[in-house]
DRENLUM-503784 format. One line per 10 residues: their letters; for each residue x, y, z of N, C-alpha, C. Coordinates in steps of 0.05 Angstrom, whole numbers, plus 5000, padded with zeros to 4 digits. Layout:
A> X,Y,Z,X,Y,Z,X,Y,Z  ...
END
This chain:
MKLAKFGPGG> 9398,4317,2255,9381,4293,2258,9353,4299,2246  9344,4281,2229,9317,4284,2218,9297,4277,2239  9275,4293,2241,9255,4290,2261,9230,4276,2250  9216,4262,2267,9190,4251,2260,9170,4273,2256  9150,4268,2239,9128,4287,2234,9102,4275,2247  9085,4293,2256,9060,4285,2269,9037,4302,2258  9014,4289,2255,8990,4304,2247,8965,4287,2247  8942,4299,2242,8917,4285,2243,8909,4271,2217  8893,4251,2219,8879,4239,2196,8851,4251,2195  8846,4268,2175,8820,4281,2174,8818,4304,2192
NSSLFTQSGK> 8794,4315,2194,8789,4339,2210,8776,4333,2237  8786,4346,2257,8778,4340,2285,8752,4354,2292  8742,4347,2316,8718,4361,2327,8724,4390,2332  8748,4396,2341,8756,4424,2346,8755,4440,2320  8765,4428,2299,8765,4441,2272,8737,4449,2264  8718,4430,2265,8691,4436,2257,8677,4455,2276  8682,4451,2302,8669,4468,2322,8678,4497,2321  8702,4501,2310,8712,4528,2307,8700,4543,2283  8683,4529,2268,8670,4542,2245,8683,4535,2218  8704,4519,2219,8717,4512,2193,8698,4493,2178
KSSIEAPLWV> 8696,4498,2152,8678,4481,2136,8692,4467,2113  8716,4475,2107,8730,4463,2084,8757,4453,2091  8765,4430,2080,8791,4419,2085,8813,4437,2073  8806,4456,2056,8826,4475,2046,8838,4490,2070  8823,4493,2092,8832,4507,2115,8849,4489,2134  8849,4463,2128,8862,4444,2147,8892,4448,2149  8907,4452,2127,8936,4454,2131,8944,4478,2149  8931,4500,2146,8937,4523,2164,8930,4516,2193  8907,4503,2197,8899,4494,2224,8921,4476,2236  8930,4457,2220,8950,4438,2229,8976,4453,2236
SKMNLDAYEY> 8984,4471,2219,9009,4486,2224,9007,4503,2249  8984,4516,2253,8981,4533,2277,8981,4516,2303  8975,4490,2301,8976,4473,2324,9004,4461,2328  9023,4471,2312,9051,4462,2313,9054,4433,2305  9037,4424,2287,9039,4398,2275,9049,4401,2246  9058,4379,2235,9071,4381,2209,9063,4361,2188  9040,4347,2192,9030,4328,2173,9000,4328,2173  8988,4320,2151,8959,4319,2149,8951,4298,2128  8933,4280,2136,8924,4259,2118,8895,4266,2109  8891,4270,2083,8865,4276,2073,8850,4249,2070
ECGNGVSGSE> 8825,4249,2081,8810,4224,2082,8791,4222,2058  8795,4201,2042,8776,4194,2021,8763,4167,2026  8759,4161,2052,8750,4134,2059,8723,4126,2046  8706,4146,2042,8680,4140,2030,8679,4145,2000  8702,4151,1989,8704,4156,1960,8719,4181,1954  8732,4182,1930,8746,4206,1922,8726,4224,1908  8715,4242,1925,8692,4258,1915,8697,4288,1912  8720,4297,1921,8726,4326,1918,8733,4334,1890  8731,4360,1884,8738,4370,1858,8768,4372,1855  8778,4372,1830,8806,4376,1826,8815,4403,1836
ETFASIGLEA> 8798,4423,1833,8805,4450,1843,8809,4450,1874  8791,4435,1888,8793,4434,1917,8819,4419,1925  8824,4397,1912,8849,4382,1918,8874,4399,1913  8874,4414,1891,8897,4431,1885,8900,4453,1905  8878,4464,1915,8878,4485,1935,8889,4475,1961  8882,4451,1969,8892,4438,1993,8923,4435,1990  8931,4426,1967,8960,4423,1962,8975,4449,1964  8964,4470,1954,8977,4496,1955,8979,4506,1984  8958,4502,1999,8958,4510,2027,8978,4493,2044  8980,4468,2037,8999,4451,2052,9027,4459,2046
AKNGVAMSLH> 9033,4465,2021,9060,4474,2014,9067,4500,2027  9047,4518,2028,9051,4545,2040,9057,4543,2069  9045,4523,2083,9047,4521,2112,9066,4499,2121  9081,4487,2102,9100,4467,2110,9089,4442,2122  9066,4433,2111,9052,4410,2121,9055,4387,2101  9066,4364,2110,9069,4340,2093,9042,4327,2089  9035,4322,2064,9009,4311,2057,9010,4281,2051  8989,4267,2058,8984,4240,2049,8954,4238,2045  8945,4216,2033,8916,4213,2026,8908,4185,2031  8885,4181,2045,8874,4155,2050,8854,4148,2028
SPYYISLSGI> 8859,4126,2014,8841,4117,1993,8815,4105,2005  8795,4100,1988,8769,4090,1997,8772,4063,2013  8756,4061,2034,8756,4038,2051,8747,4013,2036  8730,4016,2016,8718,3993,2003,8737,3980,1982  8761,3990,1979,8780,3977,1962,8786,3949,1974  8787,3929,1958,8794,3902,1967,8812,3889,1947  8838,3889,1953,8857,3876,1935,8853,3846,1934  8841,3835,1954,8839,3806,1956,8810,3796,1952  8793,3813,1941,8765,3805,1938,8762,3780,1920  8743,3763,1926,8739,3739,1911,8723,3743,1885
DPAKRLGSIR> 8709,3765,1883,8695,3773,1858,8715,3787,1840  8722,3775,1818,8743,3787,1801,8736,3815,1792  8711,3821,1785,8703,3847,1776,8707,3868,1797  8699,3861,1822,8702,3880,1844,8731,3884,1852  8746,3861,1851,8774,3862,1859,8790,3880,1840  8786,3875,1814,8801,3891,1794,8790,3919,1792  8765,3923,1800,8753,3950,1802,8768,3967,1822  8781,3954,1841,8796,3969,1861,8819,3985,1848  8829,3975,1825,8850,3990,1812,8840,4018,1804  8815,4019,1795,8804,4045,1787,8804,4065,1811
YILQSLNAAK> 8796,4054,1834,8795,4071,1858,8823,4080,1867  8842,4063,1863,8870,4070,1869,8880,4092,1850  8873,4090,1825,8881,4110,1806,8868,4137,1812  8843,4137,1821,8829,4161,1829,8843,4174,1853  8852,4156,1872,8866,4166,1896,8893,4177,1888  8907,4165,1870,8933,4175,1862,8930,4202,1848  8909,4205,1833,8905,4231,1819,8900,4253,1840  8883,4247,1860,8878,4266,1881,8903,4272,1898  8919,4251,1902,8944,4254,1917,8963,4272,1902  8965,4269,1876,8983,4286,1860,8974,4315,1863
LTGSNLIVVH> 8949,4320,1862,8938,4348,1864,8943,4360,1891  8941,4344,1912,8945,4354,1939,8975,4355,1948  8992,4345,1930,9021,4344,1937,9028,4322,1956  9011,4302,1958,9016,4279,1976,9038,4261,1964  9054,4250,1981,9075,4232,1972,9068,4203,1976  9043,4198,1987,9035,4171,1992,9005,4169,1994  8994,4147,1984,8965,4141,1990,8965,4115,2007  8945,4114,2024,8941,4091,2042,8919,4073,2030  8925,4047,2028,8906,4028,2016,8902,4005,2035  8877,3997,2039,8870,3973,2054,8873,3948,2036
AGSASKIDRR> 8884,3927,2047,8890,3903,2030,8865,3887,2024  8846,3887,2043,8821,3872,2037,8815,3851,2058  8797,3833,2051,8787,3813,2070,8801,3786,2066  8802,3770,2088,8811,3743,2086,8791,3725,2102  8766,3733,2102,8746,3719,2118,8734,3695,2105  8732,3694,2078,8718,3673,2065,8737,3654,2050  8763,3660,2051,8783,3643,2038,8807,3640,2055  8824,3621,2048,8849,3616,2062,8867,3641,2060  8882,3647,2081,8898,3672,2081,8919,3672,2059  8930,3648,2052,8949,3647,2030,8936,3653,2004
EAVKLASDTL> 8911,3645,2001,8896,3651,1976,8891,3681,1975  8885,3693,1998,8880,3722,1999,8906,3737,1991  8929,3729,2001,8954,3742,1993,8959,3738,1963  8952,3715,1953,8956,3709,1924,8939,3728,1907  8913,3731,1915,8895,3749,1900,8905,3778,1902  8913,3787,1926,8922,3814,1929,8947,3819,1912  8965,3799,1912,8989,3802,1895,8982,3805,1866  8963,3789,1857,8954,3791,1829,8943,3819,1823  8927,3829,1841,8917,3856,1837,8939,3877,1835  8959,3875,1853,8981,3894,1853,8998,3892,1828
YKLLETLEQY> 9002,3868,1818,9017,3865,1792,9001,3878,1769  8975,3874,1769,8959,3887,1748,8958,3917,1751  8959,3927,1776,8960,3955,1781,8986,3967,1769  9008,3953,1774,9034,3962,1763,9033,3964,1733  9020,3945,1720,9018,3946,1691,9002,3971,1682  8980,3976,1697,8963,3999,1690,8978,4026,1695  8994,4027,1716,9008,4052,1723,9028,4061,1702  9036,4043,1684,9054,4050,1662,9042,4072,1644  9015,4074,1645,9002,4094,1628,8999,4121,1641  9008,4124,1666,9003,4148,1681,9029,4160,1692
DFDGIKIGLE> 9027,4185,1700,9050,4199,1711,9045,4204,1741  9048,4183,1757,9045,4185,1786,9072,4180,1800  9094,4185,1786,9120,4180,1797,9124,4196,1823  9136,4183,1843,9142,4197,1868,9120,4193,1889  9097,4181,1881,9076,4176,1900,9076,4146,1907  9081,4140,1933,9082,4113,1942,9054,4102,1947  9051,4077,1945,9025,4064,1951,9029,4049,1977  9018,4059,1998,9022,4048,2025,9001,4027,2032  9010,4003,2038,8993,3981,2045,8991,3979,2075  8967,3981,2086,8963,3984,2115,8959,3958,2130
TMGKINQLGT> 8972,3956,2153,8965,3934,2171,8937,3938,2182  8922,3917,2185,8894,3920,2192,8887,3909,2220  8864,3918,2230,8858,3913,2258,8839,3890,2264  8824,3881,2243,8806,3858,2247,8820,3833,2240  8816,3812,2255,8830,3787,2251,8824,3774,2224  8799,3778,2214,8792,3766,2188,8799,3784,2164  8814,3806,2169,8824,3822,2147,8852,3814,2139  8858,3817,2114,8886,3814,2105,8901,3838,2114  8924,3833,2127,8939,3856,2136,8955,3852,2162  8965,3828,2167,8984,3824,2188,9010,3838,2179
LTEIMELCKI> 9028,3842,2197,9054,3855,2190,9068,3837,2170  9068,3811,2174,9081,3792,2156,9069,3793,2128  9042,3794,2126,9029,3795,2100,9035,3821,2086  9036,3843,2100,9042,3869,2087,9071,3869,2078  9089,3858,2093,9117,3856,2084,9119,3841,2058  9105,3819,2056,9105,3802,2032,9095,3818,2007  9073,3832,2011,9061,3847,1989,9079,3871,1980  9093,3883,2000,9110,3906,1993,9135,3898,1978  9142,3872,1979,9166,3863,1965,9161,3861,1935  9136,3863,1926,9129,3861,1898,9143,3883,1882
DKRFVPVVDF> 9144,3907,1893,9155,3930,1878,9162,3952,1898  9182,3968,1891,9190,3990,1909,9170,4012,1912  9150,4012,1895,9128,4032,1898,9109,4026,1921  9110,4001,1930,9093,3992,1952,9109,3994,1978  9098,4008,1998,9111,4011,2024,9091,4005,2046  9100,3997,2069,9082,3991,2091,9071,4016,2104  9046,4016,2112,9035,4035,2130,9028,4019,2155  9045,4022,2175,9040,4006,2200,9022,4022,2218  8998,4011,2222,8979,4022,2241,8983,4007,2268  8996,4020,2287,9002,4007,2312,8977,4001,2328
GHLYARSLGT> 8957,4017,2326,8932,4011,2340,8919,3986,2328  8921,3983,2302,8910,3959,2289,8924,3934,2298  8951,3935,2300,8966,3911,2309,8958,3905,2338  8955,3925,2354,8946,3921,2382,8918,3907,2383  8900,3918,2366,8872,3907,2367,8870,3879,2356  8884,3873,2334,8882,3846,2323,8896,3825,2340  8914,3834,2358,8926,3816,2377,8910,3814,2403  8887,3827,2404,8870,3829,2428,8885,3840,2452  8901,3860,2446,8914,3875,2467,8939,3862,2478  8951,3843,2464,8975,3830,2474,9000,3840,2460
DIVSSDHIKR> 8997,3853,2437,9020,3864,2422,9020,3895,2424  9042,3907,2419,9046,3936,2419,9040,3947,2447  9047,3932,2467,9042,3942,2495,9069,3948,2509  9091,3944,2495,9117,3950,2507,9135,3963,2486  9156,3975,2495,9175,3987,2477,9188,3966,2459  9193,3943,2470,9205,3921,2455,9187,3912,2431  9161,3912,2436,9143,3906,2415,9145,3926,2391  9146,3951,2398,9148,3972,2378,9174,3970,2363  9196,3966,2378,9222,3963,2365,9222,3939,2346  9208,3917,2353,9207,3894,2336,9194,3900,2309
VFFTVSSSLG> 9174,3918,2310,9161,3925,2285,9181,3939,2266  9195,3959,2277,9215,3973,2261,9237,3955,2251  9246,3937,2268,9267,3918,2260,9257,3899,2238  9231,3891,2240,9220,3873,2220,9219,3887,2193  9209,3912,2193,9208,3927,2168,9236,3931,2156  9255,3938,2174,9282,3942,2165,9294,3917,2152  9291,3895,2165,9303,3870,2155,9289,3860,2130  9263,3867,2127,9248,3858,2103,9251,3876,2079  9251,3902,2084,9249,3922,2062,9272,3942,2062  9288,3942,2083,9311,3961,2083,9308,3982,2105
ADIAENMHCH> 9331,3991,2115,9332,4009,2137,9318,4036,2131  9322,4045,2106,9311,4071,2098,9280,4071,2099  9268,4049,2091,9239,4046,2092,9229,4046,2121  9244,4032,2138,9236,4030,2166,9239,4057,2180  9261,4071,2176,9267,4096,2190,9248,4119,2181  9238,4117,2157,9221,4139,2147,9192,4129,2142  9184,4109,2157,9158,4096,2152,9134,4115,2157  9113,4110,2142,9088,4124,2147,9072,4107,2166  9062,4118,2188,9049,4103,2209,9022,4115,2216  9004,4099,2227,8980,4108,2239,8981,4101,2269
YSCIEFSKGG> 8969,4118,2285,8969,4112,2314,8943,4122,2327  8930,4105,2341,8906,4112,2357,8901,4090,2377  8886,4096,2398,8877,4076,2416,8852,4063,2405  8850,4037,2406,8828,4023,2393,8816,4002,2412  8790,4004,2415,8775,3984,2430,8772,3959,2412  8776,3935,2424,8774,3911,2409,8754,3892,2422  8744,3873,2406,8727,3851,2415,8740,3826,2406  8726,3803,2406,8739,3778,2400,8748,3776,2370  8737,3794,2353,8745,3794,2325,8767,3814,2319  8776,3828,2340,8796,3848,2335,8785,3876,2338
EYKHLTFDNG> 8793,3894,2320,8785,3922,2321,8755,3925,2323  8746,3942,2342,8718,3949,2344,8713,3978,2338  8727,3997,2351,8725,4025,2344,8749,4041,2355  8754,4063,2341,8775,4082,2350,8766,4098,2374  8784,4104,2392,8779,4119,2416,8797,4143,2417  8797,4157,2440,8815,4179,2445,8837,4169,2464  8859,4184,2466,8881,4176,2484,8873,4175,2513  8852,4190,2521,8844,4191,2549,8822,4172,2555  8819,4150,2539,8796,4132,2543,8798,4116,2569  8822,4113,2579,8826,4100,2605,8825,4070,2606
KFGPDPLIFA> 8821,4057,2583,8819,4028,2584,8835,4014,2562  8833,4024,2538,8846,4010,2515,8870,4026,2506  8890,4011,2496,8915,4022,2486,8915,4022,2456  8939,4022,2445,8965,4021,2458,8973,4048,2470  8993,4047,2488,9001,4070,2504,9017,4090,2486  9006,4114,2482,9019,4133,2465,9046,4144,2476  9049,4145,2502,9073,4155,2514,9096,4135,2508  9091,4109,2511,9112,4089,2505,9120,4091,2476  9100,4095,2459,9106,4097,2430,9124,4121,2424  9117,4144,2434,9132,4169,2429,9161,4166,2439
QTLAELKVAP> 9163,4155,2463,9190,4152,2475,9207,4132,2459  9194,4111,2449,9209,4091,2434,9219,4103,2407  9203,4119,2394,9212,4132,2369,9237,4149,2375  9237,4164,2397,9260,4180,2404,9285,4162,2409  9280,4140,2423,9302,4122,2429,9314,4109,2404  9297,4102,2385,9306,4090,2361,9319,4109,2341  9313,4135,2346,9323,4157,2328,9313,4153,2299  9288,4144,2297,9275,4141,2271,9258,4166,2266  9250,4170,2241,9236,4195,2233,9211,4189,2217  9192,4173,2228,9168,4167,2213,9149,4191,2211
TVICESAGTQ> 9130,4189,2193,9107,4207,2193,9085,4192,2208  9075,4204,2230,9055,4191,2247,9029,4206,2244  9009,4192,2233,8982,4203,2230,8965,4192,2252  8954,4210,2268,8937,4202,2290,8908,4201,2281  8895,4178,2287,8867,4173,2279,8848,4171,2302  8854,4186,2324,8836,4185,2347,8808,4195,2339  8788,4187,2354,8760,4193,2347,8753,4221,2355  8758,4240,2337,8750,4268,2341,8771,4285,2354  8792,4273,2366,8813,4288,2379,8840,4283,2365  8839,4277,2339,8863,4269,2325,8885,4290,2325
DVDALFLKSA> 8877,4316,2325,8898,4336,2325,8910,4340,2353  8893,4341,2373,8902,4344,2400,8920,4320,2408  8911,4296,2401,8927,4272,2408,8953,4271,2392  8952,4280,2367,8977,4282,2351,8997,4301,2364  8987,4323,2375,9004,4342,2389,9016,4329,2415  9000,4313,2429,9010,4299,2452,9034,4281,2444  9030,4266,2422,9052,4249,2412,9077,4265,2406  9073,4287,2391,9096,4303,2384,9110,4315,2408  9095,4325,2427,9106,4337,2451,9122,4316,2467  9110,4292,2470,9124,4271,2485,9149,4262,2471
YMEAL> 9148,4261,2444,9171,4253,2428,9194,4274,2431  9187,4300,2429,9207,4321,2431,9219,4322,2459  9202,4317,2479,9213,4316,2506,9232,4293,2510  9225,4270,2498,9242,4246,2501,9269,4250,2487  9269,4266,2465,9294,4272,2451,9313,4288,2468
END
């Protein structure tokens, strides 16, 4: 039976407090914590050197850590300014290059905003950007690296599960990155609160894109505080107020017998909380 993988998104407070200064040290840290995945964060831009990215990739391979990479947050596939929207293609190409060097099999991309235009128009613009991206990719050798389109946590962002399914149908290189905390936050705490809710997500992905995509999905998980607009901020698992419940999630993965890669994005405790998820999952198995 293939097992789910768990790991942190970025470097935790423990990592930095222990004196670690470079993400080159992150794969060994993750491995020593008995975790098996690591997402390198380029949220503020792809700014590392190619040498650094390659070194991270070597360390990940040496320590058996599955790599992924989060592209810049300012990418907007649905932006209404054509220059800025199509400029996102450049940032995706930079992310793909860094992903190739780190040995990542997937980059995570935010779809963009739907606050100033109709949601259908936002989907149309995002689709146009993705088609133009595919044309550009013909010039590059990024085969084997998937482009993960993430479900988003703010209500005015493009990125409901339905919207992401539609965009992923454009080409097999596009796959969903389901952020369960985001779905919880954009529903104002009414979704992803039961095992049935979580199962529905996997069934939706399976029926839309195929069982293999659903069973091996790349996921994000964290507890998220929300306000009337949806996501407000990421929290830790022990926050005591906001969900979604990590134990229910881990147990549901075991029950479904799926093997996703789960990246934990808790605020500063992402490695500790990822280990909680993995331990709960293994116990449920």
